[in-house]
N, C-alpha and C positions, 0 to 999 in steps of 0.2 A: 504493500499500500505505501503508494509516492506520497500522494496527500491525505484525502480522504475517500468516502465513497462517493459514488453519481449523488445520492441523494445529499449530503453536507455539501457539495461542491454547489450544486442548483440551489439549495438556502444561503448559502454566502453570497450568491448574488440576487436572490430578492429579498425575500423577510425576514426577519432578525427580531431577538426579544431585547433590550436592553436591561442590564443587570445594574441594579441602581440601589442595593441595599448600601448602606453606610455603615462606617466603624468598621472593629476588627476584633472581634473575641476570640475566636480559634487561631493560632500562630503552628506556626512548622507543620503545616499540614500539605498534604499532595490531594488536589481536586480532579474530578473527572467530570466529564459531559454524559451524562446519562440517558440515552436515546432510546427507550423502551418501543416505541412505535415503528422503529426500523431496526430493532435488534443491536444496537451499536452503543459500546462504551467508549470513549477516547479520553486520555490525559487532556487536561487542562494546556499543558503548555506543548501539548503536540497540535493542538486547535490553535494556537495562537502563532507557532510557527510560520504557519502560511497565512494565515488570517487576520494575522497583525505586522509581522515581520516580514513577508514576502522571502521568506526563507524555504530553502527544500530538505526535504527529508534525507537524511545520508542512509539510503537503503543499507547499501554494503556494509558498513559500519552497523547498522541494528540486525543484521545477519551474519554477523560476524563471529566462530565461535570462540573468538577471542575479544570480545568485544571491550572487557574493561580495559587489558593493554591498551589496543585502538585507539578507546575514549581519552586514555591518560597521554598517548602521544600527540593527540590533537590538542589537550590541555598544555603540554609542552609549548605550542606556539605563543599562548599567552605568557606564560613565564614557567620555568622551572620551578619555583617556590609553589605558585599555584598549583601545578600535577603532583608534585611532592603531598601537599596538605588534601588534596580531593582524593587521592590512593589511601589516605588513611580514614579520610570521612567513607568512602566505600565500604573498607573494609566494617568500619564499625556499625554502617546500615546493614550489610549481610549479617554479619554476625547478631543483629539484635531485630528481626524482621519476627514479627509475631502477627502470624494470620489467625483473627479469630472469626469462629462461628459466630452469628447471630446477635451481631451488634451493631447497633448505631452510634456515630462517632457525632452527631448531633448537628445544629443546622448552622448555617454558611451565613455567615452575616462580615462580609468585605464586600469594600468598594472595590470593581475595578471599571476603567476607562475603555468598554470595549461592549462589543454587540456579543452575544450567544444564538445558536440557531435557536428558533422558536420552538421545534418540537422536541429541545433538550432543555436535562435540568441539571443545575450545579449540584453536585455531592461530593462530600468528603466521604476519599477513600482510603488515606494515609493520616496519622498524626501523631508526633513525636512527644513522649513524656516520660520523662527520669529518665535518658538514654535508650527507652525501646522505643522501636518503630511499629506502632498498632494499626493493620489494616484489615480494612473488611475483605471477609474474602466474598461477599456477595458481588464485590464490585471486581476485585481481584479477578475472582472466575471468568468474569466477564472479557477482562483486558486480554488482547491478544500481545502475545511474547514481544512486538515492538512498542507497546504502550506499558506493559511491565516495565521495560527497560526505562521507558521516561520518567515512571513513577519511582523506580530505585535512584535515578540519577536526582531527580527532582529531592529527594531526602539528603542522599549525600551531599547537596550543594548548597541544603540549609544547616546539616551538620557544621559546613565548612564555614559559611559565613558568621553563625553563631560564635565561632571561634572569637572574631576579631567586632562583632557586633553584638550585644549581649539582647539587645531589643530590637525586634524589625518589624516596624508598622505595617509592613505591606510583603506580599510575597512576590511581588512583580520583578525585583532584579533576579531572584532566583530563576524564574519562569524563563526571564530572557536569557539568561545563562546558558540554561538547559536547551533551550531551543536553539543560540549559537551551536554549541559544542556538538549535538547531533543533525547538523546541518552540512547540506554539501559544501555549501559559502564560508565553512572554517577551514575545507581542504582547500578550497581553490584562491583564496583570498590572499593577500599580500598582507606583509605588517601592516601597510600603511592603512588599506580599507580596513584589515580588523579594529587596529585600534580608533578609526573614524567611527565604527558601529558601537565598542565600547563608551568611548566620550560620548557620542549621539546620546546613550541610552543611561550616563549616568552610572556607568558599573564600574569605573576605574577604583572607588573608594572599597569597593569589598573584594578586589584581587590582593 
């Protein structure tokens, strides 16, 4: 899946629903778009990758048997320190994931400056608490493998950024970094183009 199903592409060109909630109650979590009418669930990071940032999914990376090694090599392009820190965060996430049955992680009360497909709902699929990654099996089991990797990387990036920033008002920086890391552009861009993207989206202070 390079971008989304024909349904989602059509929706992006036509009707959207604006996510207008305000405030930020749940932190350190991974959101998905749950679209039961078309039997599809995707991560918010993956959706925004194309819908907001016009980035293309790095399909070869997401299908790689050495996914984590390859993604860390891509992270090296940002900086060696960033890559090494991310490696530790990935290891923490993989060692502390708890996929739980019959749980509801609660309502989402974030503010997002973008639109979502009208037939989809925002749902909280993963939540970090006390060093553990709590994951709802209901949404996890509906995610395809590439989307599971998006979710894992979201949590790893959250772990990493919280090392520098004890409080993050919005998960947007994490979602942008994740969309970038798992994009083809991250491979093709030269350092100048990469720096411009990071600067444009105010990401340098998180690196």
